[in-house]
C-alpha angles and dihedrals in degrees: 000000000000109000132208096283091054091052092049089052090051090050090053091051093050093054088089088074097047110117094024129111105237135211110218132204131176105203095173113082094224091052091045089054091061092066090223096127094058092050096054101031111117095013126122115249105231103178144353123204138168118228112184106304093343132093113212120197118194118205131188115277092041095284113153126193120198118199123190115184099207111196105329110014122122140176120223133180122214142154113295112269096013113163118251142165125240131022116288119209096235138004122196110192122200128176097284106358137044133203116222127198115206129189135022112312147149115272117183132165094220140058098230091117090058095056092065094055127104122233115304112256088214096056111128097265106008114232097236094170091057092046093049089051090055092051090050090056091053125091106287091211093067118108109253095231092053092047092054089065093054103109090199089067100040126356125224106027115119134174096287096054092038089062096041098046094047091049093047091050093044096237124137118237088219098062116107114252092238090058094054114094123228088248092054092045092051090046093056092045092048091051091050092049094047097044094045091047090054090049090050094049099041103029090230124114115219101215121177107160109003108120089358098116111158094016122112118271109252089230107041106007093238110143112264114241132208138192139159114269135194132002091305091051092227109175117256118206121199146151109241091209101044093038105041117191143109114334110236090197123028090202105073092193090064094051100053105083102039126196107270142309 
């Protein structure tokens, strides 16, 4: 699933259309059924911003479009009228460029989904005090790794940066939130913010343990382990030596391969 850094990159790309009156098509039948294209066609695009894992497009007249990419969606920008295969969900045509939305996604003409989100980890600077306060109001029995994916607590962190930030800070995803100190919590959040910012600015993801189950830890050479976590069973990756904490599976051979990304 595209995470916060990918959405911020998409917002940067779409800035070339800001200020232009756009022609809008919805070639994909499911996108056409939303009626979004008719509502924004012929309107001037006033601003584009990323909020967590959402792209928010502001049009004249107070019309707001929220796009969530789910697992495989993506926004691209190309020359107007460029040939392509397949049926994109949405095409916004400006004078010389057009923005194209590919893949199944959420399209809503409101920002209600944004109001429920926690502070964006890629805010400049991120409000770590406010984020920590939100975590402290959450159920202290929750596993820390699962809580990091809760967009109501902090927006933008997905499974890749969950794994990488916890490993960099040396904190186990299996510890209960109430057992994690404020200093440890801030350390993990700071690592997430810094690593995601570098990914946003350079276009390169610095991965050390994500999808590296069974391989040696880059720090201590202990085999990386993986296992599904939380109600969604998203795979947690961790080093049992560098990130000490409760063992979710006493048989390490069963916890090596995990159950997905």
